Every structure is written in structure tokens, then in C-alpha cells.
N, CA, C and O atoms as a Tripos MOL2 file, in Angstrom:
@<TRIPOS>MOLECULE
protein
  300   299    75     0     0
PROTEIN
NO_CHARGES

@<TRIPOS>ATOM
      1 N          94.7200  122.1850  129.2170 N.3       1 UNK1
      2 CA         95.4270  120.9970  129.6670 C.3       1 UNK1
      3 C          96.7280  121.4540  130.3400 C.2       1 UNK1
      4 O          97.4940  122.2270  129.7650 O.2       1 UNK1
      5 N          96.9650  120.9700  131.5500 N.am      2 UNK2
      6 CA         98.1530  121.3910  132.2870 C.3       2 UNK2
      7 C          99.4110  120.7390  131.7060 C.2       2 UNK2
      8 O          99.3560  119.6940  131.0580 O.2       2 UNK2
      9 N         100.5240  121.3860  131.9600 N.am      3 UNK3
     10 CA        101.8100  120.8870  131.4700 C.3       3 UNK3
     11 C         102.1390  119.5270  132.0780 C.2       3 UNK3
     12 O         102.6460  118.6480  131.3810 O.2       3 UNK3
     13 N         101.8570  119.3420  133.3750 N.am      4 UNK4
     14 CA        102.1560  118.0590  134.0200 C.3       4 UNK4
     15 C         101.2810  116.9430  133.4450 C.2       4 UNK4
     16 O         101.7500  115.8190  133.2630 O.2       4 UNK4
     17 N         100.0000  117.2530  133.1570 N.am      5 UNK5
     18 CA         99.1320  116.2580  132.5310 C.3       5 UNK5
     19 C          99.6680  115.8810  131.1540 C.2       5 UNK5
     20 O          99.7200  114.7020  130.8060 O.2       5 UNK5
     21 N         100.0650  116.8790  130.3760 N.am      6 UNK6
     22 CA        100.5650  116.6160  129.0240 C.3       6 UNK6
     23 C         101.8290  115.7520  129.0640 C.2       6 UNK6
     24 O         101.9630  114.8160  128.2760 O.2       6 UNK6
     25 N         102.7440  116.0580  129.9650 N.am      7 UNK7
     26 CA        103.9780  115.2710  130.0710 C.3       7 UNK7
     27 C         103.6910  113.8260  130.4790 C.2       7 UNK7
     28 O         104.2280  112.8940  129.8800 O.2       7 UNK7
     29 N         102.8520  113.6380  131.4870 N.am      8 UNK8
     30 CA        102.5430  112.2880  131.9540 C.3       8 UNK8
     31 C         101.7690  111.5090  130.8930 C.2       8 UNK8
     32 O         102.0640  110.3410  130.6380 O.2       8 UNK8
     33 N         100.7830  112.1510  130.2790 N.am      9 UNK9
     34 CA        100.0110  111.5090  129.2240 C.3       9 UNK9
     35 C         100.9090  111.0970  128.0650 C.2       9 UNK9
     36 O         100.7870  109.9850  127.5500 O.2       9 UNK9
     37 N         101.8010  111.9750  127.6550 N.am     10 UNK10
     38 CA        102.7290  111.6690  126.5680 C.3      10 UNK10
     39 C         103.6660  110.5320  126.9520 C.2      10 UNK10
     40 O         103.9240  109.6420  126.1420 O.2      10 UNK10
     41 N         104.1740  110.5540  128.1700 N.am     11 UNK11
     42 CA        105.0720  109.4880  128.6180 C.3      11 UNK11
     43 C         104.3720  108.1350  128.6130 C.2      11 UNK11
     44 O         104.9290  107.1500  128.1280 O.2      11 UNK11
     45 N         103.1590  108.0810  129.1480 N.am     12 UNK12
     46 CA        102.4250  106.8130  129.1970 C.3      12 UNK12
     47 C         102.0990  106.3250  127.7950 C.2      12 UNK12
     48 O         102.3270  105.1590  127.4720 O.2      12 UNK12
     49 N         101.5640  107.2150  126.9580 N.am     13 UNK13
     50 CA        101.1730  106.8170  125.6080 C.3      13 UNK13
     51 C         102.3840  106.3790  124.7830 C.2      13 UNK13
     52 O         102.3290  105.3500  124.1100 O.2      13 UNK13
     53 N         103.4650  107.1360  124.8270 N.am     14 UNK14
     54 CA        104.6420  106.7730  124.0330 C.3      14 UNK14
     55 C         105.2950  105.4990  124.5540 C.2      14 UNK14
     56 O         105.7970  104.6960  123.7670 O.2      14 UNK14
     57 N         105.2950  105.3050  125.8600 N.am     15 UNK15
     58 CA        105.8560  104.0930  126.4600 C.3      15 UNK15
     59 C         105.0770  102.8570  126.0020 C.2      15 UNK15
     60 O         105.6630  101.8630  125.5720 O.2      15 UNK15
     61 N         103.7480  102.9360  126.1010 N.am     16 UNK16
     62 CA        102.9190  101.7920  125.7150 C.3      16 UNK16
     63 C         102.9700  101.5360  124.2070 C.2      16 UNK16
     64 O         103.1470  100.3970  123.7750 O.2      16 UNK16
     65 N         102.8180  102.5760  123.4230 N.am     17 UNK17
     66 CA        102.7930  102.3990  121.9760 C.3      17 UNK17
     67 C         104.1380  101.9090  121.4420 C.2      17 UNK17
     68 O         104.1760  101.0050  120.6080 O.2      17 UNK17
     69 N         105.2350  102.4900  121.9100 N.am     18 UNK18
     70 CA        106.5400  102.0330  121.4390 C.3      18 UNK18
     71 C         106.8130  100.6020  121.8900 C.2      18 UNK18
     72 O         107.4290   99.8300  121.1550 O.2      18 UNK18
     73 N         106.3660  100.2440  123.0800 N.am     19 UNK19
     74 CA        106.5310   98.8670  123.5470 C.3      19 UNK19
     75 C         105.7700   97.8750  122.6910 C.2      19 UNK19
     76 O         106.3110   96.8460  122.2870 O.2      19 UNK19
     77 N         104.5130   98.1890  122.4140 N.am     20 UNK20
     78 CA        103.7040   97.2980  121.5880 C.3      20 UNK20
     79 C         104.2140   97.2180  120.1490 C.2      20 UNK20
     80 O         104.2580   96.1380  119.5590 O.2      20 UNK20
     81 N         104.5910   98.3480  119.5990 N.am     21 UNK21
     82 CA        105.0770   98.3540  118.2220 C.3      21 UNK21
     83 C         106.4030   97.6010  118.0940 C.2      21 UNK21
     84 O         106.6020   96.8580  117.1330 O.2      21 UNK21
     85 N         107.3020   97.7860  119.0480 N.am     22 UNK22
     86 CA        108.5890   97.1000  118.9480 C.3      22 UNK22
     87 C         108.4540   95.6000  119.1720 C.2      22 UNK22
     88 O         109.1780   94.8200  118.5520 O.2      22 UNK22
     89 N         107.5300   95.1770  120.0580 N.am     23 UNK23
     90 CA        107.3390   93.7380  120.2270 C.3      23 UNK23
     91 C         106.7640   93.1410  118.9420 C.2      23 UNK23
     92 O         107.1430   92.0400  118.5440 O.2      23 UNK23
     93 N         105.8600   93.8580  118.3000 N.am     24 UNK24
     94 CA        105.2670   93.3860  117.0400 C.3      24 UNK24
     95 C         106.3060   93.3110  115.9250 C.2      24 UNK24
     96 O         106.4130   92.2900  115.2460 O.2      24 UNK24
     97 N         107.0670   94.3770  115.7350 N.am     25 UNK25
     98 CA        108.0580   94.4010  114.6560 C.3      25 UNK25
     99 C         109.1880   93.4080  114.9210 C.2      25 UNK25
    100 O         109.6790   92.7710  113.9900 O.2      25 UNK25
    101 N         109.6000   93.2700  116.1660 N.am     26 UNK26
    102 CA        110.6260   92.2870  116.5020 C.3      26 UNK26
    103 C         110.1320   90.8810  116.1860 C.2      26 UNK26
    104 O         110.8770   90.0640  115.6450 O.2      26 UNK26
    105 N         108.8770   90.6000  116.5240 N.am     27 UNK27
    106 CA        108.3150   89.2860  116.2090 C.3      27 UNK27
    107 C         108.2300   89.0630  114.7010 C.2      27 UNK27
    108 O         108.5690   87.9840  114.2130 O.2      27 UNK27
    109 N         107.7800   90.0740  113.9610 N.am     28 UNK28
    110 CA        107.6700   89.9460  112.5000 C.3      28 UNK28
    111 C         109.0490   89.6780  111.8870 C.2      28 UNK28
    112 O         109.1780   88.8490  110.9870 O.2      28 UNK28
    113 N         110.0630   90.3710  112.3700 N.am     29 UNK29
    114 CA        111.4060   90.2360  111.8020 C.3      29 UNK29
    115 C         112.1270   88.9670  112.2320 C.2      29 UNK29
    116 O         112.8450   88.3680  111.4320 O.2      29 UNK29
    117 N         111.9490   88.5470  113.4810 N.am     30 UNK30
    118 CA        112.7560   87.4460  114.0150 C.3      30 UNK30
    119 C         111.9610   86.2040  114.3930 C.2      30 UNK30
    120 O         112.5180   85.1090  114.4530 O.2      30 UNK30
    121 N         110.6640   86.3620  114.6480 N.am     31 UNK31
    122 CA        109.9010   85.2660  115.2460 C.3      31 UNK31
    123 C         110.2840   85.1560  116.7180 C.2      31 UNK31
    124 O         111.0060   86.0060  117.2380 O.2      31 UNK31
    125 N         109.8040   84.1130  117.3870 N.am     32 UNK32
    126 CA        110.1560   83.9260  118.7930 C.3      32 UNK32
    127 C         111.4600   83.1470  118.9010 C.2      32 UNK32
    128 O         111.4570   81.9400  119.1410 O.2      32 UNK32
    129 N         112.5690   83.8490  118.7210 N.am     33 UNK33
    130 CA        113.9000   83.2480  118.8320 C.3      33 UNK33
    131 C         114.2980   83.1970  120.3080 C.2      33 UNK33
    132 O         113.6270   83.7610  121.1720 O.2      33 UNK33
    133 N         115.4000   82.5100  120.5670 N.am     34 UNK34
    134 CA        115.8590   82.3290  121.9470 C.3      34 UNK34
    135 C         116.1030   83.6650  122.6630 C.2      34 UNK34
    136 O         115.7690   83.7930  123.8410 O.2      34 UNK34
    137 N         116.6690   84.6450  121.9840 N.am     35 UNK35
    138 CA        116.9870   85.9460  122.5890 C.3      35 UNK35
    139 C         115.9380   87.0070  122.2720 C.2      35 UNK35
    140 O         116.2570   88.1950  122.2180 O.2      35 UNK35
    141 N         114.6910   86.5920  122.0630 N.am     36 UNK36
    142 CA        113.6330   87.5300  121.6660 C.3      36 UNK36
    143 C         113.5270   88.7080  122.6280 C.2      36 UNK36
    144 O         113.4850   89.8590  122.1950 O.2      36 UNK36
    145 N         113.4830   88.4300  123.9260 N.am     37 UNK37
    146 CA        113.3210   89.4960  124.9260 C.3      37 UNK37
    147 C         114.4780   90.4810  124.8420 C.2      37 UNK37
    148 O         114.2650   91.6900  124.9390 O.2      37 UNK37
    149 N         115.6870   89.9890  124.6660 N.am     38 UNK38
    150 CA        116.8560   90.8610  124.5460 C.3      38 UNK38
    151 C         116.7210   91.8000  123.3470 C.2      38 UNK38
    152 O         116.9410   93.0050  123.4710 O.2      38 UNK38
    153 N         116.3610   91.2490  122.1920 N.am     39 UNK39
    154 CA        116.2170   92.0710  120.9890 C.3      39 UNK39
    155 C         115.0740   93.0780  121.1430 C.2      39 UNK39
    156 O         115.1820   94.2270  120.7140 O.2      39 UNK39
    157 N         113.9880   92.6320  121.7560 N.am     40 UNK40
    158 CA        112.8410   93.5100  121.9330 C.3      40 UNK40
    159 C         113.1730   94.6700  122.8800 C.2      40 UNK40
    160 O         112.8730   95.8250  122.5780 O.2      40 UNK40
    161 N         113.7850   94.3650  124.0120 N.am     41 UNK41
    162 CA        114.1400   95.4180  124.9740 C.3      41 UNK41
    163 C         115.1090   96.4170  124.3410 C.2      41 UNK41
    164 O         114.9830   97.6230  124.5490 O.2      41 UNK41
    165 N         116.0670   95.9180  123.5770 N.am     42 UNK42
    166 CA        117.0160   96.8080  122.9030 C.3      42 UNK42
    167 C         116.2810   97.7480  121.9450 C.2      42 UNK42
    168 O         116.5610   98.9460  121.9130 O.2      42 UNK42
    169 N         115.3460   97.2090  121.1690 N.am     43 UNK43
    170 CA        114.5620   98.0390  120.2450 C.3      43 UNK43
    171 C         113.6960   99.0270  121.0130 C.2      43 UNK43
    172 O         113.5570  100.1780  120.5990 O.2      43 UNK43
    173 N         113.1140   98.5960  122.1230 N.am     44 UNK44
    174 CA        112.2420   99.4540  122.9110 C.3      44 UNK44
    175 C         113.0200  100.6180  123.5290 C.2      44 UNK44
    176 O         112.5410  101.7520  123.5520 O.2      44 UNK44
    177 N         114.2100  100.3290  124.0240 N.am     45 UNK45
    178 CA        115.0490  101.3810  124.6150 C.3      45 UNK45
    179 C         115.3890  102.4530  123.5760 C.2      45 UNK45
    180 O         115.4710  103.6370  123.9010 O.2      45 UNK45
    181 N         115.5830  102.0330  122.3420 N.am     46 UNK46
    182 CA        115.8720  102.9960  121.2750 C.3      46 UNK46
    183 C         114.6150  103.7390  120.8180 C.2      46 UNK46
    184 O         114.6900  104.9150  120.4630 O.2      46 UNK46
    185 N         113.4710  103.0710  120.8220 N.am     47 UNK47
    186 CA        112.2500  103.6560  120.2780 C.3      47 UNK47
    187 C         111.5260  104.5720  121.2650 C.2      47 UNK47
    188 O         110.9410  105.5710  120.8470 O.2      47 UNK47
    189 N         111.5490  104.2680  122.5320 N.am     48 UNK48
    190 CA        110.7520  105.0110  123.5140 C.3      48 UNK48
    191 C         111.0890  106.5060  123.5630 C.2      48 UNK48
    192 O         110.1680  107.3220  123.5330 O.2      48 UNK48
    193 N         112.3600  106.9010  123.6370 N.am     49 UNK49
    194 CA        112.6380  108.3430  123.6570 C.3      49 UNK49
    195 C         112.2090  109.0450  122.3630 C.2      49 UNK49
    196 O         111.7130  110.1710  122.4010 O.2      49 UNK49
    197 N         112.3990  108.3830  121.2310 N.am     50 UNK50
    198 CA        111.9710  108.9730  119.9590 C.3      50 UNK50
    199 C         110.4580  109.1300  119.9370 C.2      50 UNK50
    200 O         109.9510  110.1610  119.4930 O.2      50 UNK50
    201 N         109.7340  108.1280  120.4070 N.am     51 UNK51
    202 CA        108.2720  108.2030  120.4430 C.3      51 UNK51
    203 C         107.8120  109.3490  121.3420 C.2      51 UNK51
    204 O         106.8740  110.0660  120.9930 O.2      51 UNK51
    205 N         108.4560  109.5280  122.4870 N.am     52 UNK52
    206 CA        108.0900  110.6030  123.4050 C.3      52 UNK52
    207 C         108.2700  111.9640  122.7420 C.2      52 UNK52
    208 O         107.3810  112.8130  122.8090 O.2      52 UNK52
    209 N         109.3980  112.1660  122.1140 N.am     53 UNK53
    210 CA        109.6790  113.4480  121.4570 C.3      53 UNK53
    211 C         108.7000  113.6940  120.3130 C.2      53 UNK53
    212 O         108.1890  114.8030  120.1600 O.2      53 UNK53
    213 N         108.4420  112.6800  119.5220 N.am     54 UNK54
    214 CA        107.5280  112.8220  118.3870 C.3      54 UNK54
    215 C         106.1200  113.1630  118.8730 C.2      54 UNK54
    216 O         105.4660  114.0400  118.3070 O.2      54 UNK54
    217 N         105.6500  112.4810  119.9130 N.am     55 UNK55
    218 CA        104.3100  112.7780  120.4310 C.3      55 UNK55
    219 C         104.2560  114.1960  120.9980 C.2      55 UNK55
    220 O         103.2650  114.8990  120.8020 O.2      55 UNK55
    221 N         105.2900  114.6180  121.6860 N.am     56 UNK56
    222 CA        105.3080  115.9850  122.2210 C.3      56 UNK56
    223 C         105.2240  117.0200  121.0900 C.2      56 UNK56
    224 O         104.5660  118.0510  121.2320 O.2      56 UNK56
    225 N         105.8900  116.7390  119.9800 N.am     57 UNK57
    226 CA        105.8880  117.6910  118.8610 C.3      57 UNK57
    227 C         104.5850  117.6530  118.0740 C.2      57 UNK57
    228 O         104.1460  118.6900  117.5770 O.2      57 UNK57
    229 N         103.9620  116.4990  117.9470 N.am     58 UNK58
    230 CA        102.8100  116.3550  117.0540 C.3      58 UNK58
    231 C         101.4490  116.3760  117.7380 C.2      58 UNK58
    232 O         100.4370  116.5020  117.0480 O.2      58 UNK58
    233 N         101.3770  116.2590  119.0440 N.am     59 UNK59
    234 CA        100.0760  116.1520  119.7210 C.3      59 UNK59
    235 C          99.1930  117.3680  119.4580 C.2      59 UNK59
    236 O          98.0300  117.2120  119.0860 O.2      59 UNK59
    237 N          99.7190  118.5610  119.6430 N.am     60 UNK60
    238 CA         98.9120  119.7650  119.4540 C.3      60 UNK60
    239 C          98.4840  119.9510  118.0070 C.2      60 UNK60
    240 O          97.3050  120.2080  117.7640 O.2      60 UNK60
    241 N          99.3880  119.8330  117.0260 N.am     61 UNK61
    242 CA         98.9280  119.9570  115.6340 C.3      61 UNK61
    243 C          97.8970  118.8980  115.2400 C.2      61 UNK61
    244 O          96.9780  119.1910  114.4760 O.2      61 UNK61
    245 N          98.0370  117.6840  115.7440 N.am     62 UNK62
    246 CA         97.0690  116.6270  115.4280 C.3      62 UNK62
    247 C          95.7140  116.9440  116.0760 C.2      62 UNK62
    248 O          94.6710  116.7100  115.4670 O.2      62 UNK62
    249 N          95.7250  117.4660  117.2850 N.am     63 UNK63
    250 CA         94.4690  117.8610  117.9240 C.3      63 UNK63
    251 C          93.7830  118.9720  117.1340 C.2      63 UNK63
    252 O          92.5680  118.9320  116.9440 O.2      63 UNK63
    253 N          94.5410  119.9560  116.6750 N.am     64 UNK64
    254 CA         93.9710  121.0390  115.8650 C.3      64 UNK64
    255 C          93.3970  120.5020  114.5610 C.2      64 UNK64
    256 O          92.3050  120.8980  114.1520 O.2      64 UNK64
    257 N          94.1160  119.6140  113.9140 N.am     65 UNK65
    258 CA         93.6330  119.0060  112.6740 C.3      65 UNK65
    259 C          92.3520  118.2210  112.9240 C.2      65 UNK65
    260 O          91.4120  118.2960  112.1330 O.2      65 UNK65
    261 N          92.3110  117.4720  114.0120 N.am     66 UNK66
    262 CA         91.1230  116.7000  114.3460 C.3      66 UNK66
    263 C          89.9290  117.6130  114.5720 C.2      66 UNK66
    264 O          88.8320  117.3340  114.0880 O.2      66 UNK66
    265 N          90.1360  118.7080  115.3080 N.am     67 UNK67
    266 CA         89.0480  119.6700  115.5270 C.3      67 UNK67
    267 C          88.5740  120.2620  114.2030 C.2      67 UNK67
    268 O          87.3710  120.4110  113.9880 O.2      67 UNK67
    269 N          89.5070  120.6010  113.3130 N.am     68 UNK68
    270 CA         89.1400  121.1810  112.0190 C.3      68 UNK68
    271 C          88.3430  120.1900  111.1720 C.2      68 UNK68
    272 O          87.3520  120.5640  110.5450 O.2      68 UNK68
    273 N          88.7680  118.9470  111.1530 N.am     69 UNK69
    274 CA         88.0600  117.9240  110.3770 C.3      69 UNK69
    275 C          86.6580  117.7180  110.9290 C.2      69 UNK69
    276 O          85.6900  117.6750  110.1700 O.2      69 UNK69
    277 N          86.5430  117.5900  112.2420 N.am     70 UNK70
    278 CA         85.2350  117.3650  112.8510 C.3      70 UNK70
    279 C          84.3210  118.5760  112.6720 C.2      70 UNK70
    280 O          83.1120  118.4240  112.5000 O.2      70 UNK70
    281 N          84.8980  119.7740  112.7120 N.am     71 UNK71
    282 CA         84.0960  120.9860  112.5090 C.3      71 UNK71
    283 C          83.5050  121.0050  111.0970 C.2      71 UNK71
    284 O          82.3700  121.4470  110.9140 O.2      71 UNK71
    285 N          84.2460  120.5410  110.1140 N.am     72 UNK72
    286 CA         83.7350  120.5050  108.7380 C.3      72 UNK72
    287 C          82.6020  119.5070  108.5810 C.2      72 UNK72
    288 O          81.6350  119.7690  107.8660 O.2      72 UNK72
    289 N          82.7170  118.3650  109.2450 N.am     73 UNK73
    290 CA         81.7100  117.3280  109.1010 C.3      73 UNK73
    291 C          80.4950  117.5120  110.0100 C.2      73 UNK73
    292 O          79.4630  116.8730  109.8050 O.2      73 UNK73
    293 N          80.6140  118.3750  111.0030 N.am     74 UNK74
    294 CA         79.5130  118.5890  111.9480 C.3      74 UNK74
    295 C          78.7760  119.8940  111.6750 C.2      74 UNK74
    296 O          78.1860  120.4710  112.5880 O.2      74 UNK74
    297 N          78.8010  120.3560  110.4620 N.am     75 UNK75
    298 CA         78.1030  121.6110  110.1120 C.3      75 UNK75
    299 C          76.6260  121.4190  110.1090 C.2      75 UNK75
    300 O          75.8820  122.3610  109.8390 O.2      75 UNK75
@<TRIPOS>BOND
     1     1     2 1
     2     2     3 1
     3     3     4 2
     4     3     5 am
     5     5     6 1
     6     6     7 1
     7     7     8 2
     8     7     9 am
     9     9    10 1
    10    10    11 1
    11    11    12 2
    12    11    13 am
    13    13    14 1
    14    14    15 1
    15    15    16 2
    16    15    17 am
    17    17    18 1
    18    18    19 1
    19    19    20 2
    20    19    21 am
    21    21    22 1
    22    22    23 1
    23    23    24 2
    24    23    25 am
    25    25    26 1
    26    26    27 1
    27    27    28 2
    28    27    29 am
    29    29    30 1
    30    30    31 1
    31    31    32 2
    32    31    33 am
    33    33    34 1
    34    34    35 1
    35    35    36 2
    36    35    37 am
    37    37    38 1
    38    38    39 1
    39    39    40 2
    40    39    41 am
    41    41    42 1
    42    42    43 1
    43    43    44 2
    44    43    45 am
    45    45    46 1
    46    46    47 1
    47    47    48 2
    48    47    49 am
    49    49    50 1
    50    50    51 1
    51    51    52 2
    52    51    53 am
    53    53    54 1
    54    54    55 1
    55    55    56 2
    56    55    57 am
    57    57    58 1
    58    58    59 1
    59    59    60 2
    60    59    61 am
    61    61    62 1
    62    62    63 1
    63    63    64 2
    64    63    65 am
    65    65    66 1
    66    66    67 1
    67    67    68 2
    68    67    69 am
    69    69    70 1
    70    70    71 1
    71    71    72 2
    72    71    73 am
    73    73    74 1
    74    74    75 1
    75    75    76 2
    76    75    77 am
    77    77    78 1
    78    78    79 1
    79    79    80 2
    80    79    81 am
    81    81    82 1
    82    82    83 1
    83    83    84 2
    84    83    85 am
    85    85    86 1
    86    86    87 1
    87    87    88 2
    88    87    89 am
    89    89    90 1
    90    90    91 1
    91    91    92 2
    92    91    93 am
    93    93    94 1
    94    94    95 1
    95    95    96 2
    96    95    97 am
    97    97    98 1
    98    98    99 1
    99    99   100 2
   100    99   101 am
   101   101   102 1
   102   102   103 1
   103   103   104 2
   104   103   105 am
   105   105   106 1
   106   106   107 1
   107   107   108 2
   108   107   109 am
   109   109   110 1
   110   110   111 1
   111   111   112 2
   112   111   113 am
   113   113   114 1
   114   114   115 1
   115   115   116 2
   116   115   117 am
   117   117   118 1
   118   118   119 1
   119   119   120 2
   120   119   121 am
   121   121   122 1
   122   122   123 1
   123   123   124 2
   124   123   125 am
   125   125   126 1
   126   126   127 1
   127   127   128 2
   128   127   129 am
   129   129   130 1
   130   130   131 1
   131   131   132 2
   132   131   133 am
   133   133   134 1
   134   134   135 1
   135   135   136 2
   136   135   137 am
   137   137   138 1
   138   138   139 1
   139   139   140 2
   140   139   141 am
   141   141   142 1
   142   142   143 1
   143   143   144 2
   144   143   145 am
   145   145   146 1
   146   146   147 1
   147   147   148 2
   148   147   149 am
   149   149   150 1
   150   150   151 1
   151   151   152 2
   152   151   153 am
   153   153   154 1
   154   154   155 1
   155   155   156 2
   156   155   157 am
   157   157   158 1
   158   158   159 1
   159   159   160 2
   160   159   161 am
   161   161   162 1
   162   162   163 1
   163   163   164 2
   164   163   165 am
   165   165   166 1
   166   166   167 1
   167   167   168 2
   168   167   169 am
   169   169   170 1
   170   170   171 1
   171   171   172 2
   172   171   173 am
   173   173   174 1
   174   174   175 1
   175   175   176 2
   176   175   177 am
   177   177   178 1
   178   178   179 1
   179   179   180 2
   180   179   181 am
   181   181   182 1
   182   182   183 1
   183   183   184 2
   184   183   185 am
   185   185   186 1
   186   186   187 1
   187   187   188 2
   188   187   189 am
   189   189   190 1
   190   190   191 1
   191   191   192 2
   192   191   193 am
   193   193   194 1
   194   194   195 1
   195   195   196 2
   196   195   197 am
   197   197   198 1
   198   198   199 1
   199   199   200 2
   200   199   201 am
   201   201   202 1
   202   202   203 1
   203   203   204 2
   204   203   205 am
   205   205   206 1
   206   206   207 1
   207   207   208 2
   208   207   209 am
   209   209   210 1
   210   210   211 1
   211   211   212 2
   212   211   213 am
   213   213   214 1
   214   214   215 1
   215   215   216 2
   216   215   217 am
   217   217   218 1
   218   218   219 1
   219   219   220 2
   220   219   221 am
   221   221   222 1
   222   222   223 1
   223   223   224 2
   224   223   225 am
   225   225   226 1
   226   226   227 1
   227   227   228 2
   228   227   229 am
   229   229   230 1
   230   230   231 1
   231   231   232 2
   232   231   233 am
   233   233   234 1
   234   234   235 1
   235   235   236 2
   236   235   237 am
   237   237   238 1
   238   238   239 1
   239   239   240 2
   240   239   241 am
   241   241   242 1
   242   242   243 1
   243   243   244 2
   244   243   245 am
   245   245   246 1
   246   246   247 1
   247   247   248 2
   248   247   249 am
   249   249   250 1
   250   250   251 1
   251   251   252 2
   252   251   253 am
   253   253   254 1
   254   254   255 1
   255   255   256 2
   256   255   257 am
   257   257   258 1
   258   258   259 1
   259   259   260 2
   260   259   261 am
   261   261   262 1
   262   262   263 1
   263   263   264 2
   264   263   265 am
   265   265   266 1
   266   266   267 1
   267   267   268 2
   268   267   269 am
   269   269   270 1
   270   270   271 1
   271   271   272 2
   272   271   273 am
   273   273   274 1
   274   274   275 1
   275   275   276 2
   276   275   277 am
   277   277   278 1
   278   278   279 1
   279   279   280 2
   280   279   281 am
   281   281   282 1
   282   282   283 1
   283   283   284 2
   284   283   285 am
   285   285   286 1
   286   286   287 1
   287   287   288 2
   288   287   289 am
   289   289   290 1
   290   290   291 1
   291   291   292 2
   292   291   293 am
   293   293   294 1
   294   294   295 1
   295   295   296 2
   296   295   297 am
   297   297   298 1
   298   298   299 1
   299   299   300 2
@<TRIPOS>SUBSTRUCTURE
     1 UNK1         2 RESIDUE 1 A UNK
     2 UNK2         6 RESIDUE 1 A UNK
     3 UNK3        10 RESIDUE 1 A UNK
     4 UNK4        14 RESIDUE 1 A UNK
     5 UNK5        18 RESIDUE 1 A UNK
     6 UNK6        22 RESIDUE 1 A UNK
     7 UNK7        26 RESIDUE 1 A UNK
     8 UNK8        30 RESIDUE 1 A UNK
     9 UNK9        34 RESIDUE 1 A UNK
    10 UNK10       38 RESIDUE 1 A UNK
    11 UNK11       42 RESIDUE 1 A UNK
    12 UNK12       46 RESIDUE 1 A UNK
    13 UNK13       50 RESIDUE 1 A UNK
    14 UNK14       54 RESIDUE 1 A UNK
    15 UNK15       58 RESIDUE 1 A UNK
    16 UNK16       62 RESIDUE 1 A UNK
    17 UNK17       66 RESIDUE 1 A UNK
    18 UNK18       70 RESIDUE 1 A UNK
    19 UNK19       74 RESIDUE 1 A UNK
    20 UNK20       78 RESIDUE 1 A UNK
    21 UNK21       82 RESIDUE 1 A UNK
    22 UNK22       86 RESIDUE 1 A UNK
    23 UNK23       90 RESIDUE 1 A UNK
    24 UNK24       94 RESIDUE 1 A UNK
    25 UNK25       98 RESIDUE 1 A UNK
    26 UNK26      102 RESIDUE 1 A UNK
    27 UNK27      106 RESIDUE 1 A UNK
    28 UNK28      110 RESIDUE 1 A UNK
    29 UNK29      114 RESIDUE 1 A UNK
    30 UNK30      118 RESIDUE 1 A UNK
    31 UNK31      122 RESIDUE 1 A UNK
    32 UNK32      126 RESIDUE 1 A UNK
    33 UNK33      130 RESIDUE 1 A UNK
    34 UNK34      134 RESIDUE 1 A UNK
    35 UNK35      138 RESIDUE 1 A UNK
    36 UNK36      142 RESIDUE 1 A UNK
    37 UNK37      146 RESIDUE 1 A UNK
    38 UNK38      150 RESIDUE 1 A UNK
    39 UNK39      154 RESIDUE 1 A UNK
    40 UNK40      158 RESIDUE 1 A UNK
    41 UNK41      162 RESIDUE 1 A UNK
    42 UNK42      166 RESIDUE 1 A UNK
    43 UNK43      170 RESIDUE 1 A UNK
    44 UNK44      174 RESIDUE 1 A UNK
    45 UNK45      178 RESIDUE 1 A UNK
    46 UNK46      182 RESIDUE 1 A UNK
    47 UNK47      186 RESIDUE 1 A UNK
    48 UNK48      190 RESIDUE 1 A UNK
    49 UNK49      194 RESIDUE 1 A UNK
    50 UNK50      198 RESIDUE 1 A UNK
    51 UNK51      202 RESIDUE 1 A UNK
    52 UNK52      206 RESIDUE 1 A UNK
    53 UNK53      210 RESIDUE 1 A UNK
    54 UNK54      214 RESIDUE 1 A UNK
    55 UNK55      218 RESIDUE 1 A UNK
    56 UNK56      222 RESIDUE 1 A UNK
    57 UNK57      226 RESIDUE 1 A UNK
    58 UNK58      230 RESIDUE 1 A UNK
    59 UNK59      234 RESIDUE 1 A UNK
    60 UNK60      238 RESIDUE 1 A UNK
    61 UNK61      242 RESIDUE 1 A UNK
    62 UNK62      246 RESIDUE 1 A UNK
    63 UNK63      250 RESIDUE 1 A UNK
    64 UNK64      254 RESIDUE 1 A UNK
    65 UNK65      258 RESIDUE 1 A UNK
    66 UNK66      262 RESIDUE 1 A UNK
    67 UNK67      266 RESIDUE 1 A UNK
    68 UNK68      270 RESIDUE 1 A UNK
    69 UNK69      274 RESIDUE 1 A UNK
    70 UNK70      278 RESIDUE 1 A UNK
    71 UNK71      282 RESIDUE 1 A UNK
    72 UNK72      286 RESIDUE 1 A UNK
    73 UNK73      290 RESIDUE 1 A UNK
    74 UNK74      294 RESIDUE 1 A UNK
    75 UNK75      298 RESIDUE 1 A UNK
């Protein structure tokens, strides 16, 4: 997997996942209040960089773990 593919894939995945998770958690915590979009965007701005870094750090170990698990079950 090329470095540019990994960076773009991580950016897209972390952007989408952090966006969906923050909209869900914001709704659970506040409901649809008047300033919902403001609170959600603020949470998303804080979550997106953290999600990107976490995915960059964990993607390879999770892939290795997945391969190991599947190798055990596909004997």
C-alpha cells in the first residue's frame, strides 16, 4: 500500500467517522437544540485531528491482528 493511498484513506475514514460519531454524541447529549450545528462543528473540529492520528497509529497493528485471527480460523 502506497504512502499517499494510506494518507488519503486515513483522512477520508477519520473525517467521516469522526463526523458521524460527533453528530451522534452531540445529539445524545443535547438533542436538536437551536445551536446544534455550532456544537457539532466544534466537537468535530476537535475530534477529526485526533481520529486521524489514532487511525494512522493503529491501522497497521489492527490489520496484522485481523490477518492473525483469520489465519487461525481458516486452517
